C-alpha positions in Angstrom: 17.5 32.6 0.3 19.9 30.1 -0.2 20.8 28.2 2.9 24.5 28.0 3.9 26.3 24.9 2.7 23.9 24.5 -0.5 25.1 25.2 -3.8 23.4 27.1 -6.5 21.0 25.0 -8.7 22.1 25.2 -12.5 22.5 23.3 -15.7 22.4 22.9 -19.2 21.4 20.7 -22.1 23.9 19.2 -24.8 23.4 17.0 -27.8 25.4 13.7 -28.1 25.4 11.0 -30.8 23.7 7.8 -29.7 24.1 4.3 -31.2 21.1 4.6 -33.2 20.3 8.5 -33.2 21.4 11.6 -31.6 19.8 12.2 -28.3 19.5 15.5 -25.9 21.1 15.0 -22.4 21.0 17.4 -19.4 23.5 17.9 -16.5 22.6 20.0 -13.7 23.6 20.4 -10.1 21.4 19.8 -7.0 21.5 21.8 -3.7 23.6 19.1 -2.1 26.4 19.5 -4.7 25.5 16.4 -6.7 25.7 16.7 -10.2 23.2 14.5 -12.3 23.3 13.5 -15.9 19.9 12.5 -17.5 18.8 11.7 -21.2 16.0 13.7 -22.1 15.1 12.0 -25.3 16.0 11.7 -29.1 16.9 14.7 -30.9 14.7 16.1 -33.7 16.9 16.7 -36.8 14.4 17.0 -39.6 12.3 20.1 -40.5 9.0 21.0 -39.4 7.0 20.0 -36.2 8.9 17.3 -34.1 7.2 13.9 -34.0 5.9 12.6 -30.7 8.8 11.9 -28.2 11.5 14.0 -30.0 13.2 17.1 -28.6 14.6 20.2 -30.2 16.9 22.4 -28.3 14.3 24.5 -27.3 12.0 21.7 -26.1 15.1 20.2 -24.4 15.8 23.3 -22.4 12.3 23.7 -21.3 12.4 20.2 -19.8 15.6 21.3 -17.8 14.0 24.3 -16.7 11.0 22.2 -15.2 13.5 20.0 -13.5 15.5 22.8 -12.2 12.3 24.5 -11.0 11.2 21.5 -9.0 14.7 21.1 -7.4 14.3 24.6 -6.3 11.0 23.8 -4.9 12.3 20.6 -3.2 10.0 18.5 -5.1 12.3 16.9 -7.5 12.1 13.0 -7.2 15.4 11.7 -5.9 16.6 15.1 -4.6 15.8 14.3 -1.0 17.2 10.9 0.5 14.9 9.4 2.8 17.1 6.2 3.5 13.8 4.1 3.2 12.9 1.6 0.5 9.5 1.0 -1.0 9.1 -2.3 0.9 9.8 -0.6 4.3 7.5 2.1 3.5 4.8 -0.4 2.9 5.6 -2.0 6.2 5.2 1.4 7.8 1.9 2.0 5.9 0.4 -1.5 7.2 1.5 -0.8 10.6 -0.2 2.7 10.4 -3.6 1.3 9.2 -3.5 -1.4 12.0 -2.2 0.4 15.0 -3.0 4.3 14.5 -6.0 4.1 12.3 -7.5 0.8 14.0 -8.7 -0.6 10.7 -10.0 -4.2 10.8 -7.6 -7.1 10.7 -9.4 -8.4 7.6 -8.7 -4.9 5.9 -5.1 -4.9 6.9 -4.7 -8.5 5.6 -6.4 -7.4 2.5 -4.2 -4.4 1.7 -1.1 -6.5 2.7 -2.1 -9.1 -0.1 -2.5 -6.5 -2.8 0.9 -5.1 -1.9 2.6 -8.6 -2.0 0.8 -9.3 -5.5 1.1 -6.2 -7.2 3.4 -3.5 -5.7 6.4 -5.2 -4.2 7.3 -7.0 -7.5 7.4 -3.7 -9.3 9.1 -1.4 -6.7 10.3 -3.7 -3.8 13.9 -2.4 -3.0 13.9 0.7 -4.8 14.5 4.1 -2.6 11.1 5.4 -2.4 12.2 8.8 -3.5 13.4 7.5 -6.6 10.1 6.2 -7.8 8.7 8.8 -10.3 5.4 9.6 -12.1 6.8 8.1 -15.1 7.9 4.9 -13.5 4.4 4.5 -12.1 2.7 5.3 -15.5 4.7 2.6 -17.2 4.0 0.0 -14.5 0.3 1.1 -14.7 0.2 0.0 -18.3 1.1 -3.3 -17.6 -1.4 -3.4 -14.8 -4.2 -2.6 -17.1 -3.6 -5.7 -19.2 -3.6 -8.3 -16.4 -5.9 -10.8 -17.2 -9.6 -10.4 -15.8 -8.7 -7.3 -13.8 -11.7 -4.8 -13.5 -11.4 -1.1 -13.1 -12.5 -1.4 -9.6 -9.5 -3.7 -8.6 -7.1 -1.3 -10.7 -8.6 1.6 -8.6 -8.1 -0.3 -5.4 -4.4 -1.1 -6.1 -3.6 2.6 -7.1 -5.3 4.0 -3.9 -3.4 1.6 -1.7 -0.3 2.9 -3.6 -1.1 6.5 -3.0 -1.8 5.8 0.5 1.7 4.3 1.0 3.5 7.4 -0.7 1.3 9.9 1.4 2.2 8.1 4.5 5.9 8.4 3.4 5.5 12.0 2.7 4.2 12.5 6.3 6.9 10.3 8.0 9.9 9.9 5.9 9.8 13.5 4.6 9.2 12.3 0.8 9.1 15.7 -1.0 5.9 14.9 -2.9 3.2 11.9 -3.6 4.0 11.0 -7.2 0.5 9.5 -7.4 -0.9 13.1 -7.4 0.1 13.3 -11.1 -1.4 9.7 -12.0 -4.9 9.5 -13.6 -6.8 6.9 -12.1 -9.2 4.6 -14.0 -13.0 5.3 -13.8 -15.1 3.0 -11.9 -18.2 2.8 -13.3 -21.4 3.0 -11.2 -23.1 -0.4 -11.1 -26.6 0.0 -12.9 -29.7 -1.8 -11.9 -29.6 -4.2 -8.9 -30.2 -7.7 -9.6 -32.2 -9.3 -6.8 -34.4 -12.4 -6.0 -38.2 -12.5 -6.1 -40.0 -13.8 -3.1 -40.8 -17.0 -5.1 -36.9 -17.5 -5.9 -36.1 -17.0 -2.3 -38.4 -19.8 -1.3 -37.3 -22.0 -4.0 -33.5 -21.6 -3.0 -34.6 -22.3 0.6 -36.3 -25.7 -0.7 -33.2 -26.5 -2.4 -30.7 -26.2 0.5 -28.5 -29.0 1.1 -30.0 -29.2 4.8 -32.0 -27.2 7.4 -29.2 -25.2 8.5 -28.5 -23.8 5.1 -32.1 -23.2 4.5 -32.2 -21.1 7.6 -29.0 -19.2 6.4 -30.6 -18.3 3.1 -33.8 -17.5 4.6 -32.0 -15.1 7.2 -29.8 -13.4 4.7 -32.8 -12.6 2.6 -35.3 -11.6 5.2 -32.8 -9.7 7.4 -30.2 -8.3 5.2 -27.2 -9.6 7.3 -24.1 -9.9 5.5 -22.6 -13.5 5.3 -19.8 -12.7 7.6 -22.4 -11.4 10.1 -24.4 -14.5 9.8 -21.6 -16.7 10.4 -20.9 -14.8 13.5 -24.2 -14.9 15.0 -24.7 -16.4 18.5 -28.0 -17.5 20.1 -27.5 -14.6 22.7 -28.2 -12.1 19.8 -31.5 -13.8 18.9 -34.4 -12.3 20.5 -37.4 -14.3 19.9 -39.7 -12.2 22.2 -38.5 -8.9 20.6 -38.7 -10.3 17.9 -35.2 -9.0 16.6 -31.7 -10.2 15.7 -28.8 -8.0 17.3 -25.7 -7.8 15.0 -22.6 -7.4 17.0 -19.9 -9.1 15.0 -18.6 -10.4 11.7 -16.5 -13.1 10.9 -14.5 -12.8 7.5 -11.1 -14.3 6.2 -10.4 -16.2 9.4 -10.8 -13.2 11.7 -13.8 -11.9 14.0 -14.3 -8.1 13.6 -17.0 -5.8 14.4 -19.8 -5.1 11.8 -18.9 -3.3 8.6 -20.1 0.1 9.9 -18.3 -0.4 13.3 -21.8 -0.3 15.1 -24.1 -2.8 16.8 -27.5 -2.8 15.3 -30.8 -4.5 15.7 -32.8 -6.0 13.0 -36.4 -6.9 13.0 -37.0 -10.7 12.8 -39.7 -11.7 10.4 -42.0 -14.8 11.6 -40.5 -16.9 8.8 -36.9 -16.4 10.1 -38.0 -16.8 13.7 -39.7 -20.2 13.1 -36.7 -21.3 11.2 -34.2 -20.3 14.0 -36.6 -21.8 16.5 -36.3 -25.3 14.7 -32.4 -25.0 14.9 -32.7 -24.1 18.6 -34.3 -27.4 19.1 -31.3 -29.5 18.2 -29.2 -31.7 20.2 -26.1 -29.5 20.5 -24.7 -25.8 20.1 -27.8 -24.3 21.6 -26.1 -22.2 24.6 -26.2 -18.5 24.5 -22.5 -18.3 23.5 -23.0 -21.1 20.7 -23.2 -20.2 17.1 -26.6 -20.2 15.4 -25.1 -21.6 12.3 -22.0 -23.6 13.6 -19.4 -25.4 11.5 -17.4 -28.6 12.2 -17.2 -29.1 16.0 -19.1 -26.1 16.7 -16.6 -23.6 15.2 -17.2 -21.0 12.5 -18.5 -22.0 9.1 -16.0 -22.4 6.2 -16.9 -19.8 3.9 -15.6 -21.4 0.8 -17.8 -24.7 1.4 -21.0 -22.3 2.3 -20.4 -20.8 -1.1 -20.1 -24.0 -3.0 -23.4 -25.2 -1.3 -25.0 -22.1 -2.3 -24.0 -22.4 -5.9 -25.4 -25.9 -5.9 -28.7 -24.8 -4.4 -29.1 -22.2 -7.2 -28.5 -25.0 -9.7 -30.9 -27.4 -8.1 -33.6 -24.6 -7.8 -33.0 -23.6 -11.6 -32.3 -20.0 -10.4 -30.2 -17.2 -12.0 -26.4 -17.3 -10.8 -26.9 -14.5 -8.6 -24.4 -13.7 -5.7 -25.1 -14.6 -2.1 -24.7 -10.9 -1.4 -27.8 -10.3 -3.5 -29.8 -11.7 -0.8 -28.9 -8.9 1.2 -30.0 -6.6 -1.8 -33.3 -8.5 -2.0 -33.8 -7.3 1.7 -33.1 -3.7 0.9 -35.3 -3.6 -2.2 -38.1 -5.3 -0.4 -38.3 -3.2 2.7 -37.6 0.2 1.1 -41.3 -0.1 -0.3 -42.8 -0.5 3.2 -40.2 1.2 5.7 -38.8 4.7 5.8 -35.0 5.2 4.3 -33.9 5.7 7.9 -35.2 2.6 9.1 -33.8 0.6 6.1 -30.4 2.4 6.7 -30.2 1.4 10.3 -31.6 -2.2 9.5 -28.8 -2.8 7.1 -26.0 -1.2 9.1 -25.1 1.6 6.3 -22.8 4.3 7.5 -24.2 6.6 5.1 -27.7 7.2 3.7 -26.6 7.5 0.3 -25.9 4.0 0.4 -29.5 3.1 1.1 -30.9 5.4 -1.3 -29.7 3.1 -4.3 -32.7 0.9 -3.3 -35.2 3.6 -3.7 -35.8 3.3 -7.5 -36.7 -0.4 -6.8 -39.8 0.6 -4.7 -43.4 0.7 -5.8 -44.5 4.0 -6.4 -48.3 3.6 -6.9 -49.2 6.4 -4.3 -46.8 8.7 -6.0 -48.2 8.1 -9.4 -51.6 8.9 -8.1 -50.2 12.3 -6.6 -48.6 13.1 -10.2 -52.0 12.4 -11.7 -54.0 14.6 -9.3 -51.6 17.4 -10.2 -52.2 17.1 -13.8 -55.8 16.1 -13.7 -58.3 18.1 -16.0 -61.6 19.1 -15.1 -64.4 17.0 -16.3 -66.1 18.3 -19.4 -69.8 19.4 -18.7 -71.6 22.1 -17.0 -68.6 23.6 -15.1 -66.5 24.2 -18.3 -68.9 26.7 -19.9 -68.6 29.3 -17.1 -65.0 29.0 -16.9 -64.9 29.5 -20.8 -67.4 32.4 -20.4 -65.1 34.1 -17.5 -62.0 33.6 -19.7 -63.9 35.3 -22.7 -64.9 38.4 -20.5 -61.5 38.9 -19.2 -60.4 39.0 -22.8 
């Protein structure tokens, strides 16, 4: 039923002579009385099937019918006036993430950086309801040719963009999320995990710039702590009697947050790590319960960039492959999955989902399982027992 004050939605197509070629245009009326004129596309004047991008009268009318149908459903872009620009919708989205969704400050900063670098330059002051599927598709083509951008990065940008529209749909009454019609890039699952051998870990430790860096590399490989968790580690979290390390916090991008899973966890401390940390505990300063185990200048947090440079230098000095610091964590996962249960490894590594831990299963030695398969397919030894079996079979025949 048509609301009082609204006018009937109607329209028609007509052909006009453009500067270079004839084009089809549409004129239609929206429920609020606004009349809109839009160019549909170039008119096909030759015989046969129209070339891509050209319209006959019939296909132009079909285009208009689709527009009018969306207008009647209230989902036509630009039909509803929200009074909100894209930039304002971005501000609300980041506020919602931080205050209502309680996302980590590092995550909010990361999303804000993506918005400033990739989204605001394209859509900044435009009314959010005027941004259509076609606008996004054209912008996405340019996004794909940015130098060095992986599919994972493109997917992240598009996911954030979809979140902005979805928040605007709920808060600012945006009729629809235009990202619903956008095809996202495929993020290929990483194949085999590249990790250090035990000998390579020890070579990296020996090549470290100092005793503290050596302890950092050893701790990363033998506890599976993330770099931010190592940087945030304090002496009160090291239980030599346990022996274990309690992971309470993570320091990333200049901010202290909870571990990635949001939960405190305890990780067994191997004797090698215990010895390395005990040596650090005998230094002259920064050994109190609230002091950092791996302090930077003046006892503050380590500079992540400087640590990364020293790590790369240690790899070179040791003659090792250019593996990432995070691959020390993967080394822990692939080694412990061979001797501990998957639930133990999940708890030690702080995975929120067991599916994340399962990626290490293919790395575990499976000698015992191979023996089980061999026993299942074992044939009887040829000899005395074979004859009765053959005779019995013959009798059954």
